[in-house]
C-alpha positions, 0 to 999 in steps of 0.5 A, spaced: 321 410 684 314 409 683 309 404 679 307 403 672 303 407 668 301 411 674 306 410 679 311 410 673 318 407 675 324 409 672 324 404 667 318 406 664 320 412 663 326 410 660 323 406 656 318 411 654 325 415 652 328 410 647 320 407 645 322 400 647 317 398 651 310 397 650 305 401 654 299 395 657 292 397 656 288 397 663 280 394 663 275 398 666 272 392 668 270 393 676 264 389 679 258 393 681 256 393 689 251 388 690 244 391 692 244 392 699 237 389 703 233 393 708 237 395 714 244 393 710 246 400 708 253 400 707 253 408 709 249 408 716 254 401 718 261 405 715 258 412 719 258 407 725 265 404 724 268 412 722 272 416 727 273 423 726 280 426 724 280 433 727 285 435 722 290 433 717 295 437 720 301 436 724 301 438 731 301 437 738 293 435 739 293 428 737 287 425 741 282 424 735 288 419 734 288 415 739 283 409 736 288 409 730 293 407 735 289 402 738 288 399 731 295 399 730 296 396 737 302 392 737 304 392 729 311 393 728 311 396 720 305 401 718 304 401 711 301 408 710 299 409 703 296 415 698 291 415 692 295 421 689 303 423 689 301 429 689 296 431 694 298 436 701 293 432 706 296 425 704 303 428 705 301 432 711 297 426 714 303 422 713 307 427 718 301 427 723 301 420 724 308 419 724 309 424 730 303 420 733 306 414 733 314 416 735 310 420 741 305 415 743 307 408 740 315 408 739 316 408 733 323 411 731 324 411 723 319 414 717 320 409 711 319 412 704 319 409 697 325 412 694 333 410 693 337 407 699 342 412 699 338 417 697 334 416 704 342 415 707 343 423 705 336 424 708 338 420 715 345 423 716 341 430 716 336 428 721 342 425 726 347 430 725 344 437 723 350 438 718 348 442 712 342 446 709 335 443 710 332 445 704 338 443 699 338 437 703 332 435 700 333 438 694 339 433 693 336 427 695 328 428 692 329 432 687 325 431 681 321 425 685 314 426 687 317 428 694 321 434 693 315 438 696 314 443 702 310 438 705 316 432 706 322 438 708 317 440 714 317 432 716 325 432 715 325 439 719 321 436 724 325 429 725 331 434 725 328 438 731 325 431 735 332 429 735 335 435 738 330 435 743 330 428 744 337 424 744 335 419 748 329 417 743 332 418 736 329 418 729 331 416 722 329 416 715 330 410 711 330 409 703 327 403 701 327 402 694 332 401 688 335 406 684 340 410 682 343 414 688 342 422 687 349 424 692 353 422 687 359 416 688 358 415 695 354 409 696 360 405 692 365 409 697 361 407 703 363 399 700 370 400 697 372 405 703 370 399 708 374 394 704 380 399 704 381 399 711 379 391 713 380 387 707 385 391 704 387 385 699 380 385 696 380 392 694 382 390 687 378 386 685 372 390 688 375 396 684 375 391 678 367 388 679 365 396 679 369 398 675 363 400 669 358 401 673 360 407 678 358 412 678 350 409 678 347 417 678 344 417 670 340 411 670 337 413 663 344 414 660 346 407 663 339 405 660 341 406 653 347 401 654 346 394 650 343 389 654 348 384 654 353 389 658 348 391 663 346 383 664 354 383 666 355 389 670 348 387 674 352 380 675 358 383 677 354 387 682 352 381 685 359 377 685 361 384 689 356 383 695 357 375 695 364 377 696 363 381 701 359 377 705 364 372 705 369 377 709 366 376 715 370 377 721 372 384 722 369 391 722 364 390 728 356 393 726 360 396 719 360 390 717 352 389 716 351 396 713 356 395 709 353 389 705 347 392 706 349 398 702 353 393 698 346 389 697 343 397 694 348 397 688 346 389 686 339 391 687 339 396 682 344 393 678 339 387 677 333 391 676 336 396 670 338 390 667 331 388 665 330 387 658 325 393 655 323 390 650 319 384 652 313 385 658 314 379 662 320 381 663 318 387 665 312 384 670 319 380 673 322 386 674 316 389 678 315 383 682 323 384 684 322 391 685 317 390 690 320 384 694 326 388 694 323 394 698 320 389 703 326 385 704 330 393 705 324 394 710 325 387 713 332 388 714 331 395 717 327 393 722 331 387 725 338 389 725 336 396 728 330 393 732 326 400 730 318 400 729 317 403 722 312 408 718 312 405 711 310 411 706 308 408 699 303 408 693 296 404 696 298 399 690 305 399 694 303 398 701 297 394 700 296 386 701 294 385 694 295 389 687 291 394 684 295 392 678 295 385 677 296 385 670 303 388 671 304 388 679 302 381 680 305 381 687 306 387 691 310 390 698 305 389 702 304 382 700 312 380 701 312 384 708 305 380 710 310 373 708 315 376 712 312 379 718 306 376 719 301 380 724 307 385 725 305 388 719 299 392 718 297 397 712 293 404 711 289 405 706 288 413 703 282 415 699 279 421 698 273 424 695 275 430 690 281 436 689 287 437 686 294 434 685 300 435 682 302 429 677 305 428 670 302 429 663 304 424 658 304 430 653 309 434 657 315 430 658 315 430 665 313 436 667 309 436 674 302 440 674 295 441 677 289 436 676 283 437 678 278 432 679 269 432 681 266 428 686 267 421 684 262 417 680 256 413 683 260 406 681 266 408 686 268 406 692 270 414 693 263 416 692 259 411 697 265 413 702 264 421 702 256 420 704 259 419 711 256 424 715 264 425 717 269 430 713 274 426 715 275 419 718 278 413 719 276 405 720 278 399 721 276 394 716 277 388 721 272 390 726 267 394 722 259 392 722 258 386 717 254 391 712 260 395 712 265 389 711 260 386 706 261 393 702 268 394 702 269 386 701 266 388 694 271 390 688 269 397 685 273 402 681 278 406 685 283 412 684 289 411 684 294 416 681 301 416 681 306 420 677 302 420 670 295 423 670 290 422 666 290 414 668 285 409 668 281 408 675 283 401 678 279 395 681 281 395 688 277 390 693 278 395 700 276 389 705 282 385 702 287 390 700 287 394 708 286 393 715 284 400 716 283 406 711 282 414 712 278 417 707 279 425 705 273 428 703 277 434 699 285 435 697 289 440 694 295 439 690 302 439 695 306 445 695 313 445 690 319 445 694 322 453 694 
């Protein structure tokens, strides 16, 4: 699931379908950069901080990423953003950075803003190699922004890594709410555990999940009356609480089963949102980002894994780029939970193409192209740095660069629907590290 008009979540798509939700209007009101005194040229200061990238493609040579590793330091969860949900270089850089973090920094989990059960399906392939990778990716990521050849390449590399390094295995997780894309499996993980360890409670779980399972068609589910959805959400929460009270048997499987039940309850609660109430939708957006952060935190603490979290810039940042509709985002919740163990990395680009959905085409993915950024945007100045592609540490940049980065300006923030307005972003307050690419192209649709 992805955010508001630009990173449209499932509820937004459903709202458009039933005509129940007003589309918020976004103002274009960014503060223009103040004039810089002599000797305080932000481009020159940014150049002093910039570390060149040799490539955006994954490969064995990662020497140029060593300064990035130093910037990441001892962080346990790294949020790596993207300025579009459909550009090749953003996706390949994520694999390149993840491979470096696995091989040099001890990271072992790649997390993505997709549903928990879909993540389980992908991780099963990464661990076992059973089935066809392309088919597994289609099943788990179908119709999402990540149903792309680039993510298939990542999954294949992860599987190959585990085959070559059984003592240093990597994992894939989905941290988001959302209907399972793999049938009724998530419910069966819960009821199967109860059947084995607490058989007397099975009839009650069956009763509580009746009407909710299988949750594989959210659009149909959202057509149900609001009171019914709220009742089912309450039942899912009751099932979670009932399971949490059944401690004692099951060993390590118990905590995983509780997390599966928690995912069901999270999704049911989100889908119980009142589509006709704008304030309720704001609350739902906060709930979604908090839930994603809680799932990542649970995974990190339960497994001990270091995690690379892949999501849109607007979700990994400390502060929202759409405060009117997303008052608090995942990055803020992660900072509260993990402190300095969380580090967000933003992504910008100068020009190029990407895949998104044209509102007039009812969800069809198509190629869009944008030229050089306008002079009052952040991308315009970032693109003047004499590096084709580069990254920099915002925290330790020269004073003139930090002052420039700490000013709100328009910036591209493109998600699952285009065209869309620019967002007002204060880069220095949103991220710790920034990666800028001069040119991007559209991601490759999965064949």
